[in-house]
C-alpha positions as CSV (number, residue, x, y, z in Angstrom):
1,X,65.2,146.2,-27.2
2,X,66.5,147.5,-23.8
3,X,65.6,148.9,-20.4
4,X,67.6,152.0,-19.4
5,X,67.9,153.9,-16.2
6,X,67.6,157.2,-18.0
7,X,65.3,159.3,-20.0
8,X,65.8,158.7,-23.7
9,X,64.3,161.1,-26.2
10,X,62.8,159.7,-29.4
11,X,61.5,162.5,-31.6
12,X,60.9,160.1,-34.4
13,X,57.9,158.5,-32.6
14,X,54.4,159.7,-32.1
15,X,52.1,158.8,-29.1
16,X,49.8,155.8,-29.5
17,X,46.9,157.9,-28.3
18,X,46.1,160.9,-30.6
19,X,45.6,164.4,-29.4
20,X,47.6,164.2,-26.1
21,X,49.5,167.4,-26.4
22,X,53.1,167.7,-25.2
23,X,52.8,165.4,-22.2
24,X,54.2,162.0,-23.5
25,X,57.1,163.9,-25.2
26,X,60.7,163.9,-24.1
27,X,60.8,167.7,-23.6
28,X,58.0,167.8,-21.1
29,X,59.0,164.6,-19.3
30,X,62.6,165.7,-19.0
31,X,61.6,169.1,-17.7
32,X,59.4,167.5,-15.0
33,X,62.0,165.0,-14.0
34,X,64.9,167.4,-13.8
35,X,62.9,170.1,-11.9
36,X,60.6,168.0,-9.7
37,X,61.5,164.3,-9.9
38,X,64.0,164.0,-7.2
39,X,62.4,161.0,-5.5
40,X,62.1,158.7,-8.5
41,X,64.4,156.7,-10.8
42,X,63.8,157.0,-14.5
43,X,63.3,153.8,-16.5
44,X,63.0,153.8,-20.3
45,X,61.8,150.8,-22.2
46,X,63.2,151.4,-25.7
47,X,62.7,149.3,-28.9
48,X,62.9,149.9,-32.6
49,X,59.3,150.9,-33.1
50,X,58.4,152.5,-29.8
51,X,59.2,153.7,-26.3
52,X,57.7,153.7,-22.8
53,X,59.0,156.3,-20.3
54,X,58.5,155.3,-16.6
55,X,59.7,156.1,-13.1
56,X,60.4,153.9,-10.1
57,X,60.1,154.4,-6.4
58,X,60.7,151.5,-4.2
59,X,58.7,148.5,-5.7
60,X,56.3,150.8,-7.7
61,X,56.7,151.6,-11.4
62,X,54.6,154.4,-12.9
63,X,54.5,156.3,-16.1
64,X,57.0,159.2,-16.0
65,X,55.5,162.4,-14.6
66,X,53.3,162.8,-11.6
67,X,49.6,162.5,-12.1
68,X,48.7,166.0,-11.0
69,X,51.0,167.7,-13.5
70,X,50.9,165.2,-16.4
71,X,47.5,165.3,-18.0
72,X,48.0,162.5,-20.5
73,X,50.2,159.5,-20.6
74,X,50.8,157.3,-23.6
75,X,53.4,154.9,-24.9
76,X,55.1,156.1,-28.1
77,X,55.1,154.2,-31.4
78,X,53.9,150.7,-31.9
79,X,54.8,147.0,-31.2
80,X,53.9,147.1,-27.5
81,X,53.2,143.4,-26.9
82,X,56.7,142.1,-27.3
83,X,58.2,145.1,-25.5
84,X,56.0,144.7,-22.4
85,X,56.8,141.0,-22.3
86,X,60.5,141.9,-22.3
87,X,60.0,144.5,-19.6
88,X,58.2,142.1,-17.3
89,X,61.0,139.5,-17.7
90,X,63.6,142.1,-17.0
91,X,61.8,143.4,-13.9
92,X,61.3,140.0,-12.3
93,X,58.5,139.2,-9.8
94,X,57.0,141.4,-7.1
95,X,57.1,144.8,-8.9
96,X,53.9,146.8,-8.8
97,X,52.9,148.6,-12.0
98,X,50.5,151.6,-12.0
99,X,50.0,153.4,-15.3
100,X,47.5,156.3,-15.1
101,X,46.1,159.1,-17.2
102,X,45.8,156.8,-20.3
103,X,43.2,157.7,-23.0
104,X,41.4,154.6,-24.3
105,X,43.6,154.5,-27.4
106,X,46.6,153.9,-25.2
107,X,44.9,152.0,-22.3
108,X,43.5,149.3,-24.6
109,X,46.7,148.1,-26.3
110,X,48.7,148.5,-23.0
111,X,46.1,146.3,-21.2
112,X,46.3,143.7,-23.9
113,X,50.1,143.7,-23.8
114,X,50.1,143.3,-20.0
115,X,47.6,140.4,-20.3
116,X,49.7,138.8,-23.0
117,X,52.7,139.0,-20.7
118,X,50.9,136.8,-18.2
119,X,49.8,139.6,-15.8
120,X,46.2,140.3,-14.7
121,X,45.8,144.1,-15.0
122,X,43.0,145.9,-13.2
123,X,41.5,148.8,-15.2
124,X,39.7,151.8,-13.7
125,X,38.7,155.2,-14.9
126,X,40.3,157.6,-12.4
127,X,40.1,161.0,-14.2
128,X,38.3,162.7,-17.0
129,X,39.6,165.3,-19.5
130,X,37.2,167.7,-21.1
131,X,37.6,168.4,-24.8
132,X,35.8,170.9,-26.9
133,X,35.6,170.1,-30.7
134,X,35.9,173.4,-32.5
135,X,33.6,174.2,-35.4
136,X,34.6,176.3,-38.5
137,X,33.0,179.5,-37.3
138,X,32.4,181.3,-34.0
139,X,28.7,181.5,-34.8
140,X,28.5,177.7,-34.9
141,X,30.2,177.5,-31.5
142,X,27.6,179.8,-29.9
143,X,24.8,178.2,-31.7
144,X,25.7,174.8,-30.3
145,X,25.5,176.0,-26.7
146,X,22.3,175.9,-24.6
147,X,20.4,179.1,-24.8
148,X,20.9,180.0,-21.2
149,X,24.7,179.4,-21.4
150,X,25.0,181.5,-24.6
151,X,23.2,184.4,-22.9
152,X,25.3,184.0,-19.8
153,X,28.5,184.3,-21.7
154,X,27.3,187.4,-23.4
155,X,26.1,188.9,-20.2
156,X,29.4,188.3,-18.4
157,X,31.3,189.7,-21.3
158,X,29.2,192.9,-21.1
159,X,29.8,193.1,-17.4
160,X,33.5,192.7,-17.8
161,X,33.5,195.5,-20.3
162,X,31.5,197.8,-18.0
163,X,33.7,197.1,-15.0
164,X,37.1,196.8,-16.5
165,X,37.1,197.9,-20.1
166,X,37.5,196.3,-23.6
167,X,38.3,192.6,-23.9
168,X,42.0,192.7,-25.0
169,X,43.5,189.3,-25.6
170,X,47.3,189.1,-25.6
171,X,49.8,186.2,-26.1
172,X,53.3,186.1,-24.9
173,X,55.8,184.5,-22.5
174,X,57.6,187.7,-21.3
175,X,55.3,190.1,-19.5
176,X,52.5,187.5,-19.7
177,X,54.5,184.9,-17.8
178,X,55.3,187.4,-15.1
179,X,51.7,188.2,-14.8
180,X,50.8,184.5,-14.7
181,X,53.1,184.0,-11.7
182,X,51.9,187.2,-10.0
183,X,48.2,186.3,-10.2
184,X,48.9,182.7,-9.1
185,X,50.5,183.9,-5.9
186,X,47.6,186.4,-5.3
187,X,45.1,183.5,-5.2
188,X,43.6,182.7,-1.8
189,X,44.1,179.3,-0.1
190,X,45.8,176.3,-1.7
191,X,46.0,177.7,-5.2
192,X,48.0,180.7,-3.9
193,X,50.5,178.2,-2.4
194,X,50.8,176.2,-5.6
195,X,53.5,178.2,-7.3
196,X,56.5,177.2,-5.2
197,X,60.0,178.1,-6.3
198,X,60.5,174.6,-7.7
199,X,57.2,174.7,-9.6
200,X,58.1,178.1,-10.8
201,X,61.4,176.7,-12.2
202,X,59.4,174.0,-14.0
203,X,56.9,176.4,-15.5
204,X,59.7,178.7,-16.5
205,X,61.4,175.9,-18.3
206,X,58.2,174.9,-20.1
207,X,57.6,178.6,-21.1
208,X,61.0,178.5,-23.0
209,X,60.0,175.3,-24.9
210,X,58.3,175.2,-28.3
211,X,54.5,175.4,-28.3
212,X,54.0,176.8,-24.8
213,X,52.6,180.2,-24.2
214,X,50.6,182.5,-21.9
215,X,47.3,184.0,-23.0
216,X,45.9,186.9,-20.9
217,X,43.4,189.7,-20.8
218,X,45.1,193.0,-20.6
219,X,43.4,195.7,-18.6
220,X,43.6,199.5,-19.4
221,X,46.3,199.7,-16.7
222,X,48.5,197.2,-18.6
223,X,48.1,194.4,-16.0
224,X,46.4,191.1,-16.6
225,X,42.9,190.4,-15.3
226,X,43.3,186.7,-16.0
227,X,46.0,184.4,-17.4
228,X,46.1,180.9,-19.0
229,X,49.3,178.9,-19.5
230,X,49.0,176.2,-22.2
231,X,50.4,174.5,-25.3
232,X,49.3,174.5,-28.9
233,X,50.1,172.9,-32.2
234,X,48.5,173.1,-35.6
235,X,45.5,171.1,-34.5
236,X,44.6,172.1,-31.0
237,X,45.1,174.0,-27.8
238,X,45.7,172.4,-24.4
239,X,44.9,174.5,-21.3
240,X,47.4,173.5,-18.6
241,X,46.9,176.1,-15.9
242,X,45.0,179.3,-15.2
243,X,44.6,182.2,-12.7
244,X,42.9,185.5,-12.3
245,X,43.1,188.7,-10.2
246,X,40.9,188.0,-7.1
247,X,40.1,191.7,-6.9
248,X,38.4,191.5,-10.3
249,X,36.4,188.4,-9.6
250,X,33.0,190.2,-10.0
251,X,33.9,190.7,-13.7
252,X,34.4,187.0,-14.3
253,X,37.8,187.6,-16.1
254,X,38.6,183.8,-16.2
255,X,35.5,182.9,-18.2
256,X,35.8,186.0,-20.4
257,X,39.4,185.0,-21.2
258,X,38.3,181.4,-22.1
259,X,35.6,182.8,-24.4
260,X,38.1,185.1,-26.2
261,X,40.6,182.2,-26.5
262,X,38.0,179.8,-28.0
263,X,37.0,182.5,-30.6
264,X,40.7,183.0,-31.4
265,X,41.3,179.3,-31.7
266,X,38.4,178.9,-34.2
267,X,39.7,181.8,-36.3
268,X,43.1,180.1,-36.4
269,X,41.5,176.9,-37.7
270,X,42.3,174.7,-34.7
271,X,40.1,171.6,-34.3
272,X,40.1,171.1,-30.5
273,X,40.3,173.1,-27.3
274,X,41.3,170.7,-24.6
275,X,40.6,171.8,-21.0
276,X,42.6,168.7,-19.8
277,X,41.9,167.0,-16.5
278,X,38.9,167.9,-14.4
279,X,35.2,167.7,-15.1
280,X,34.2,171.1,-13.8
281,X,30.7,172.2,-14.8
282,X,31.9,175.4,-16.7
283,X,33.8,173.2,-19.2
284,X,30.6,171.3,-20.1
285,X,28.7,174.6,-20.3
286,X,31.2,175.7,-22.9
287,X,30.5,172.6,-25.0
288,X,33.3,170.3,-23.9
289,X,32.8,166.5,-23.8
290,X,34.4,164.0,-21.4
291,X,37.4,161.9,-22.4
292,X,37.8,159.1,-19.8
293,X,41.4,158.5,-18.5
294,X,42.2,155.0,-17.4
295,X,44.6,153.6,-14.7
296,X,46.0,150.1,-15.2
297,X,47.4,148.3,-12.2
298,X,49.3,144.9,-12.1
299,X,52.0,143.1,-10.3
300,X,54.8,141.2,-12.1
Protein backbone atom coordinates (compact mmCIF):
# COMPACT_ATOMS: atom_id res chain seq x y z
CA UNK A 1 0.00 0.00 0.00
CA UNK A 2 1.44 3.39 -0.96
CA UNK A 3 0.64 7.02 -1.78
CA UNK A 4 2.29 8.31 -4.94
CA UNK A 5 2.53 11.79 -6.43
CA UNK A 6 1.63 10.54 -9.87
CA UNK A 7 -1.18 8.97 -11.86
CA UNK A 8 -0.92 5.19 -11.83
CA UNK A 9 -3.02 3.20 -14.29
CA UNK A 10 -4.54 -0.07 -13.07
CA UNK A 11 -6.44 -1.69 -15.94
CA UNK A 12 -6.98 -4.80 -13.81
CA UNK A 13 -9.48 -3.00 -11.57
CA UNK A 14 -13.12 -2.03 -12.09
CA UNK A 15 -14.94 0.89 -10.42
CA UNK A 16 -16.78 0.25 -7.14
CA UNK A 17 -19.83 1.96 -8.62
CA UNK A 18 -21.32 0.22 -11.67
CA UNK A 19 -22.20 1.97 -14.94
CA UNK A 20 -19.92 5.00 -14.57
CA UNK A 21 -18.52 5.05 -18.09
CA UNK A 22 -14.90 6.02 -18.76
CA UNK A 23 -14.57 8.66 -16.04
CA UNK A 24 -12.82 6.77 -13.19
CA UNK A 25 -10.44 5.11 -15.66
CA UNK A 26 -6.82 5.98 -16.17
CA UNK A 27 -7.17 7.00 -19.83
CA UNK A 28 -9.74 9.68 -19.08
CA UNK A 29 -8.05 10.97 -15.92
CA UNK A 30 -4.63 11.15 -17.55
CA UNK A 31 -6.08 13.03 -20.53
CA UNK A 32 -7.72 15.56 -18.21
CA UNK A 33 -4.64 15.98 -16.03
CA UNK A 34 -2.14 16.36 -18.87
CA UNK A 35 -4.31 18.75 -20.90
CA UNK A 36 -6.14 20.75 -18.19
CA UNK A 37 -4.70 19.93 -14.77
CA UNK A 38 -1.87 22.46 -14.52
CA UNK A 39 -2.86 23.77 -11.11
CA UNK A 40 -3.11 20.47 -9.24
CA UNK A 41 -0.74 17.79 -7.96
CA UNK A 42 -1.73 14.17 -8.63
CA UNK A 43 -2.02 11.78 -5.68
CA UNK A 44 -2.66 8.06 -6.13
CA UNK A 45 -3.53 5.79 -3.24
CA UNK A 46 -2.62 2.34 -4.54
CA UNK A 47 -3.11 -1.01 -2.82
CA UNK A 48 -3.31 -4.65 -3.90
CA UNK A 49 -7.07 -4.72 -4.39
CA UNK A 50 -7.82 -1.12 -5.35
CA UNK A 51 -6.91 2.43 -6.18
CA UNK A 52 -8.08 5.98 -5.50
CA UNK A 53 -6.96 8.75 -7.88
CA UNK A 54 -6.93 12.23 -6.36
CA UNK A 55 -5.54 15.73 -6.87
CA UNK A 56 -4.23 18.28 -4.40
CA UNK A 57 -4.24 22.06 -4.43
CA UNK A 58 -3.00 23.82 -1.30
CA UNK A 59 -4.67 22.03 1.65
CA UNK A 60 -7.54 20.55 -0.39
CA UNK A 61 -7.61 17.02 -1.81
CA UNK A 62 -10.31 16.06 -4.33
CA UNK A 63 -10.97 13.19 -6.69
CA UNK A 64 -8.90 13.56 -9.86
CA UNK A 65 -10.73 15.48 -12.59
CA UNK A 66 -12.69 18.72 -12.24
CA UNK A 67 -16.36 18.45 -11.35
CA UNK A 68 -17.67 20.12 -14.51
CA UNK A 69 -15.84 17.71 -16.83
CA UNK A 70 -15.86 14.47 -14.82
CA UNK A 71 -19.41 13.18 -14.53
CA UNK A 72 -18.73 10.23 -12.25
CA UNK A 73 -16.08 9.56 -9.63
CA UNK A 74 -15.49 6.18 -8.03
CA UNK A 75 -12.66 4.35 -6.28
CA UNK A 76 -11.47 1.26 -8.13
CA UNK A 77 -11.49 -2.28 -6.76
CA UNK A 78 -12.26 -3.12 -3.13
CA UNK A 79 -10.74 -3.10 0.37
CA UNK A 80 -11.29 0.61 0.93
CA UNK A 81 -11.33 0.75 4.75
CA UNK A 82 -7.71 -0.12 5.39
CA UNK A 83 -6.56 1.98 2.45
CA UNK A 84 -8.38 5.14 3.60
CA UNK A 85 -7.04 4.71 7.14
CA UNK A 86 -3.53 4.50 5.67
CA UNK A 87 -4.17 7.61 3.55
CA UNK A 88 -5.34 9.67 6.53
CA UNK A 89 -2.27 8.65 8.52
CA UNK A 90 0.03 9.60 5.63
CA UNK A 91 -1.64 12.99 5.10
CA UNK A 92 -1.47 14.08 8.72
CA UNK A 93 -3.86 16.61 10.25
CA UNK A 94 -5.42 19.73 8.74
CA UNK A 95 -6.03 18.45 5.20
CA UNK A 96 -9.49 19.04 3.71
CA UNK A 97 -11.03 16.23 1.67
CA UNK A 98 -13.82 16.88 -0.83
CA UNK A 99 -14.91 13.90 -2.93
CA UNK A 100 -17.71 14.74 -5.38
CA UNK A 101 -19.74 13.11 -8.17
CA UNK A 102 -20.05 9.82 -6.30
CA UNK A 103 -22.94 7.47 -7.08
CA UNK A 104 -24.41 5.82 -4.00
CA UNK A 105 -22.52 2.58 -4.67
CA UNK A 106 -19.24 4.49 -4.25
CA UNK A 107 -20.34 7.12 -1.71
CA UNK A 108 -21.56 4.60 0.86
CA UNK A 109 -18.35 2.54 1.23
CA UNK A 110 -16.20 5.68 1.06
CA UNK A 111 -18.27 7.34 3.79
CA UNK A 112 -17.88 4.22 5.93
CA UNK A 113 -14.14 4.12 5.34
CA UNK A 114 -13.70 7.79 6.28
CA UNK A 115 -15.77 7.27 9.43
CA UNK A 116 -13.78 4.17 10.38
CA UNK A 117 -10.59 6.21 9.95
CA UNK A 118 -11.82 8.54 12.70
CA UNK A 119 -13.12 11.36 10.52
CA UNK A 120 -16.63 12.88 10.51
CA UNK A 121 -17.58 13.09 6.82
CA UNK A 122 -20.48 15.33 5.79
CA UNK A 123 -22.54 13.96 2.91
CA UNK A 124 -24.66 15.99 0.48
CA UNK A 125 -26.29 15.36 -2.89
CA UNK A 126 -24.76 18.03 -5.11
CA UNK A 127 -25.68 16.84 -8.62
CA UNK A 128 -27.97 14.45 -10.44
CA UNK A 129 -27.28 12.29 -13.46
CA UNK A 130 -30.21 11.23 -15.64
CA UNK A 131 -30.20 7.64 -16.89
CA UNK A 132 -32.57 6.01 -19.37
CA UNK A 133 -33.01 2.25 -19.03
CA UNK A 134 -33.40 0.90 -22.55
CA UNK A 135 -36.04 -1.71 -23.40
CA UNK A 136 -35.68 -4.51 -25.93
CA UNK A 137 -37.64 -2.75 -28.68
CA UNK A 138 -38.17 0.82 -29.87
CA UNK A 139 -41.94 0.39 -29.66
CA UNK A 140 -41.53 -0.28 -25.93
CA UNK A 141 -39.49 2.91 -25.56
CA UNK A 142 -42.21 5.03 -27.14
CA UNK A 143 -44.94 3.14 -25.32
CA UNK A 144 -43.40 4.02 -21.95
CA UNK A 145 -43.48 7.76 -22.66
CA UNK A 146 -46.33 10.05 -21.72
CA UNK A 147 -48.74 10.42 -24.63
CA UNK A 148 -48.02 14.11 -25.13
CA UNK A 149 -44.24 13.50 -25.10
CA UNK A 150 -44.57 10.69 -27.63
CA UNK A 151 -46.63 12.88 -29.96
CA UNK A 152 -44.22 15.79 -29.49
CA UNK A 153 -41.25 13.66 -30.54
CA UNK A 154 -43.04 12.52 -33.68
CA UNK A 155 -44.19 16.05 -34.47
CA UNK A 156 -40.67 17.44 -34.18
CA UNK A 157 -39.26 14.65 -36.31
CA UNK A 158 -41.78 15.44 -39.05
CA UNK A 159 -40.91 19.14 -38.78
CA UNK A 160 -37.20 18.35 -39.07
CA UNK A 161 -37.87 16.30 -42.21
CA UNK A 162 -39.97 19.07 -43.75
CA UNK A 163 -37.46 21.83 -43.00
CA UNK A 164 -34.14 20.00 -43.50
CA UNK A 165 -34.63 16.58 -45.04
CA UNK A 166 -34.40 12.91 -44.05
CA UNK A 167 -33.06 11.97 -40.63
CA UNK A 168 -29.57 10.63 -41.41
CA UNK A 169 -27.61 9.45 -38.37
CA UNK A 170 -23.85 9.21 -38.81
CA UNK A 171 -21.04 8.08 -36.48
CA UNK A 172 -17.39 9.00 -36.79
CA UNK A 173 -14.46 10.91 -35.32
CA UNK A 174 -13.11 12.40 -38.53
CA UNK A 175 -15.49 14.77 -40.25
CA UNK A 176 -17.90 14.32 -37.34
CA UNK A 177 -15.41 15.71 -34.84
CA UNK A 178 -14.67 18.71 -37.05
CA UNK A 179 -18.38 19.42 -37.24
CA UNK A 180 -18.71 19.03 -33.46
CA UNK A 181 -16.07 21.73 -32.92
CA UNK A 182 -17.56 23.98 -35.62
CA UNK A 183 -21.07 23.86 -34.17
CA UNK A 184 -19.79 24.36 -30.63
CA UNK A 185 -18.08 27.57 -31.66
CA UNK A 186 -21.20 28.78 -33.49
CA UNK A 187 -23.27 28.64 -30.30
CA UNK A 188 -24.26 31.96 -28.75
CA UNK A 189 -23.15 33.09 -25.31
CA UNK A 190 -21.17 31.01 -22.85
CA UNK A 191 -21.53 27.75 -24.77
CA UNK A 192 -19.84 29.31 -27.79
CA UNK A 193 -16.86 30.21 -25.61
CA UNK A 194 -16.57 26.73 -24.08
CA UNK A 195 -14.34 25.16 -26.73
CA UNK A 196 -11.08 26.92 -25.95
CA UNK A 197 -7.86 25.70 -27.53
CA UNK A 198 -7.01 23.75 -24.36
CA UNK A 199 -10.40 22.09 -24.18
CA UNK A 200 -10.13 21.32 -27.88
CA UNK A 201 -6.86 19.49 -27.17
CA UNK A 202 -8.61 17.55 -24.40
CA UNK A 203 -11.59 16.56 -26.56
CA UNK A 204 -9.28 15.69 -29.47
CA UNK A 205 -7.36 13.37 -27.20
CA UNK A 206 -10.53 11.68 -25.99
CA UNK A 207 -11.70 11.28 -29.59
CA UNK A 208 -8.58 9.20 -30.28
CA UNK A 209 -9.24 6.94 -27.29
CA UNK A 210 -11.23 3.68 -27.40
CA UNK A 211 -14.99 4.00 -26.97
CA UNK A 212 -15.31 7.71 -27.76
CA UNK A 213 -17.23 8.82 -30.83
CA UNK A 214 -19.22 11.62 -32.43
CA UNK A 215 -22.81 10.99 -33.54
CA UNK A 216 -24.40 13.58 -35.80
CA UNK A 217 -27.33 14.30 -38.09
CA UNK A 218 -26.08 14.84 -41.62
CA UNK A 219 -28.01 17.35 -43.72
CA UNK A 220 -28.43 17.09 -47.52
CA UNK A 221 -25.53 19.57 -47.84
CA UNK A 222 -23.21 17.16 -46.00
CA UNK A 223 -22.93 19.35 -42.91
CA UNK A 224 -24.12 18.44 -39.41
CA UNK A 225 -27.38 19.80 -38.01
CA UNK A 226 -26.48 18.59 -34.50
CA UNK A 227 -23.64 16.63 -32.89
CA UNK A 228 -23.17 14.56 -29.75
CA UNK A 229 -19.80 13.58 -28.31
CA UNK A 230 -19.89 10.53 -26.05
CA UNK A 231 -18.57 7.14 -25.05
CA UNK A 232 -20.03 3.66 -25.28
CA UNK A 233 -19.28 0.09 -24.31
CA UNK A 234 -21.21 -3.14 -24.75
CA UNK A 235 -23.79 -2.13 -22.13
CA UNK A 236 -24.45 1.56 -22.45
CA UNK A 237 -23.94 4.94 -24.03
CA UNK A 238 -22.77 8.03 -22.07
CA UNK A 239 -23.63 11.42 -23.57
CA UNK A 240 -20.77 13.76 -22.69
CA UNK A 241 -21.37 16.90 -24.75
CA UNK A 242 -23.64 18.17 -27.51
CA UNK A 243 -24.21 21.08 -29.88
CA UNK A 244 -26.39 22.07 -32.83
CA UNK A 245 -26.47 24.58 -35.66
CA UNK A 246 -28.24 27.67 -34.26
CA UNK A 247 -29.55 28.54 -37.74
CA UNK A 248 -31.51 25.25 -37.71
CA UNK A 249 -32.96 25.64 -34.22
CA UNK A 250 -36.55 25.77 -35.52
CA UNK A 251 -36.16 22.15 -36.68
CA UNK A 252 -35.15 20.91 -33.18
CA UNK A 253 -32.10 19.02 -34.52
CA UNK A 254 -30.74 18.26 -31.04
CA UNK A 255 -33.88 16.46 -29.90
CA UNK A 256 -34.24 14.64 -33.21
CA UNK A 257 -30.63 13.46 -32.92
CA UNK A 258 -31.25 12.11 -29.41
CA UNK A 259 -34.34 10.29 -30.62
CA UNK A 260 -32.36 8.68 -33.46
CA UNK A 261 -29.51 7.74 -31.12
CA UNK A 262 -31.85 6.12 -28.59
CA UNK A 263 -33.45 4.06 -31.35
CA UNK A 264 -29.99 3.07 -32.60
CA UNK A 265 -28.85 2.12 -29.09
CA UNK A 266 -31.90 -0.12 -28.60
CA UNK A 267 -31.24 -1.86 -31.92
CA UNK A 268 -27.65 -2.50 -30.82
CA UNK A 269 -28.84 -4.12 -27.59
CA UNK A 270 -27.51 -1.51 -25.17
CA UNK A 271 -29.12 -1.46 -21.72
CA UNK A 272 -28.70 2.18 -20.69
CA UNK A 273 -28.51 5.61 -22.30
CA UNK A 274 -26.89 7.89 -19.74
CA UNK A 275 -27.43 11.64 -20.20
CA UNK A 276 -24.91 12.22 -17.38
CA UNK A 277 -25.05 15.29 -15.14
CA UNK A 278 -27.92 17.73 -15.23
CA UNK A 279 -31.62 17.23 -14.55
CA UNK A 280 -32.94 19.17 -17.54
CA UNK A 281 -36.62 18.53 -18.24
CA UNK A 282 -36.10 17.08 -21.73
CA UNK A 283 -34.18 14.15 -20.23
CA UNK A 284 -37.09 13.22 -18.00
CA UNK A 285 -39.51 13.58 -20.90
CA UNK A 286 -37.40 11.04 -22.78
CA UNK A 287 -37.89 8.61 -19.90
CA UNK A 288 -34.63 9.09 -17.97
CA UNK A 289 -34.62 8.68 -14.19
CA UNK A 290 -32.46 10.58 -11.67
CA UNK A 291 -29.29 9.07 -10.23
CA UNK A 292 -28.15 11.15 -7.24
CA UNK A 293 -24.47 12.08 -7.01
CA UNK A 294 -22.96 12.67 -3.60
CA UNK A 295 -20.19 14.86 -2.20
CA UNK A 296 -18.29 13.77 0.92
CA UNK A 297 -16.34 16.39 2.87
CA UNK A 298 -14.05 15.83 5.84
CA UNK A 299 -10.90 17.18 7.48
CA UNK A 300 -8.07 14.93 8.62
